[in-house]
C-alpha positions as YAML, in Angstrom:
chain: A
units: angstrom
residues:
- id: 1
  name: SER
  ca: [-1.13, 26.64, 11.72]
- id: 2
  name: LEU
  ca: [-2.99, 24.22, 10.05]
- id: 3
  name: LEU
  ca: [-0.63, 23.47, 7.55]
- id: 4
  name: LYS
  ca: [1.83, 22.21, 10.18]
- id: 5
  name: ILE
  ca: [-0.74, 19.29, 11.58]
- id: 6
  name: LYS
  ca: [0.34, 15.88, 10.79]
- id: 7
  name: VAL
  ca: [-2.13, 13.31, 9.57]
- id: 8
  name: PRO
  ca: [-1.37, 9.65, 8.54]
- id: 9
  name: VAL
  ca: [-0.97, 9.21, 4.65]
- id: 10
  name: VAL
  ca: [-1.94, 5.65, 3.29]
- id: 11
  name: VAL
  ca: [-1.47, 4.07, -0.11]
- id: 12
  name: THR
  ca: [-3.05, 0.84, -0.45]
- id: 13
  name: LEU
  ca: [-2.01, -1.85, -2.78]
- id: 14
  name: ALA
  ca: [-4.43, -4.50, -1.69]
- id: 15
  name: GLU
  ca: [-5.81, -6.04, 1.23]
- id: 16
  name: LYS
  ca: [-6.38, -9.51, 2.54]
- id: 17
  name: LYS
  ca: [-8.29, -10.89, 5.82]
- id: 18
  name: GLN
  ca: [-6.47, -14.10, 7.22]
- id: 19
  name: SER
  ca: [-6.68, -16.00, 10.36]
- id: 20
  name: LEU
  ca: [-4.17, -15.87, 12.99]
- id: 21
  name: GLY
  ca: [-3.48, -19.57, 12.12]
- id: 22
  name: GLN
  ca: [-2.68, -18.75, 8.49]
- id: 23
  name: ILE
  ca: [-0.54, -15.65, 9.63]
- id: 24
  name: GLY
  ca: [1.41, -17.95, 11.95]
- id: 25
  name: GLU
  ca: [2.18, -20.37, 9.07]
- id: 26
  name: MET
  ca: [3.96, -17.62, 7.24]
- id: 27
  name: GLY
  ca: [7.37, -18.07, 6.62]
- id: 28
  name: PRO
  ca: [10.19, -16.53, 4.28]
- id: 29
  name: GLY
  ca: [9.56, -16.82, 0.56]
- id: 30
  name: MET
  ca: [5.67, -17.26, 0.90]
- id: 31
  name: ILE
  ca: [3.45, -15.88, -1.88]
- id: 32
  name: ILE
  ca: [0.28, -14.23, -0.56]
- id: 33
  name: GLN
  ca: [-2.43, -14.00, -3.36]
- id: 34
  name: PHE
  ca: [-4.60, -11.11, -3.62]
- id: 35
  name: GLU
  ca: [-8.01, -10.85, -5.29]
- id: 36
  name: LYS
  ca: [-7.32, -7.34, -6.56]
- id: 37
  name: SER
  ca: [-5.37, -7.23, -9.91]
- id: 38
  name: CYS
  ca: [-2.02, -5.25, -10.53]
- id: 39
  name: GLU
  ca: [-3.72, -3.05, -12.82]
- id: 40
  name: GLU
  ca: [-6.03, -1.68, -10.58]
- id: 41
  name: LEU
  ca: [-5.80, 1.82, -9.24]
- id: 42
  name: LEU
  ca: [-4.09, 2.20, -5.84]
- id: 43
  name: GLU
  ca: [-6.15, 4.32, -3.17]
- id: 44
  name: LEU
  ca: [-4.93, 7.20, -1.18]
- id: 45
  name: GLU
  ca: [-6.04, 7.92, 2.46]
- id: 46
  name: VAL
  ca: [-5.39, 10.82, 4.31]
- id: 47
  name: GLY
  ca: [-6.37, 11.03, 7.91]
- id: 48
  name: GLY
  ca: [-8.44, 7.61, 7.43]
- id: 49
  name: ARG
  ca: [-10.31, 8.95, 4.51]
- id: 50
  name: LYS
  ca: [-10.13, 7.88, 0.87]
- id: 51
  name: ILE
  ca: [-9.36, 11.06, -1.07]
- id: 52
  name: ALA
  ca: [-8.15, 9.81, -4.21]
- id: 53
  name: ALA
  ca: [-6.94, 6.80, -6.42]
- id: 54
  name: GLY
  ca: [-4.11, 6.60, -8.79]
- id: 55
  name: GLU
  ca: [-1.82, 4.30, -10.90]
- id: 56
  name: ALA
  ca: [1.67, 3.28, -9.78]
- id: 57
  name: GLY
  ca: [4.48, 4.64, -11.42]
- id: 58
  name: GLU
  ca: [8.36, 4.03, -11.79]
- id: 59
  name: VAL
  ca: [10.98, 6.71, -10.77]
- id: 60
  name: ALA
  ca: [14.50, 6.09, -12.10]
- id: 61
  name: ARG
  ca: [17.38, 7.33, -10.01]
- id: 62
  name: ILE
  ca: [20.82, 7.89, -11.29]
- id: 63
  name: GLU
  ca: [23.49, 8.06, -9.08]
- id: 64
  name: ARG
  ca: [26.94, 9.34, -10.18]
- id: 65
  name: SER
  ca: [30.08, 7.81, -9.05]
...
């Protein structure tokens, strides 16, 4: 059935292109700056097509001991 077909689902926070030299210089604790503000919407892609945009939210999880 069509409902059982698996497609990639991607949520993009931000994108940035860098040279291989810049990537090779990366190390633990390095900060990457993006041009996109953290207040901007996230993009949702399904099967390589952008289908929606939305805000990030926080989900609280309570574990009982």
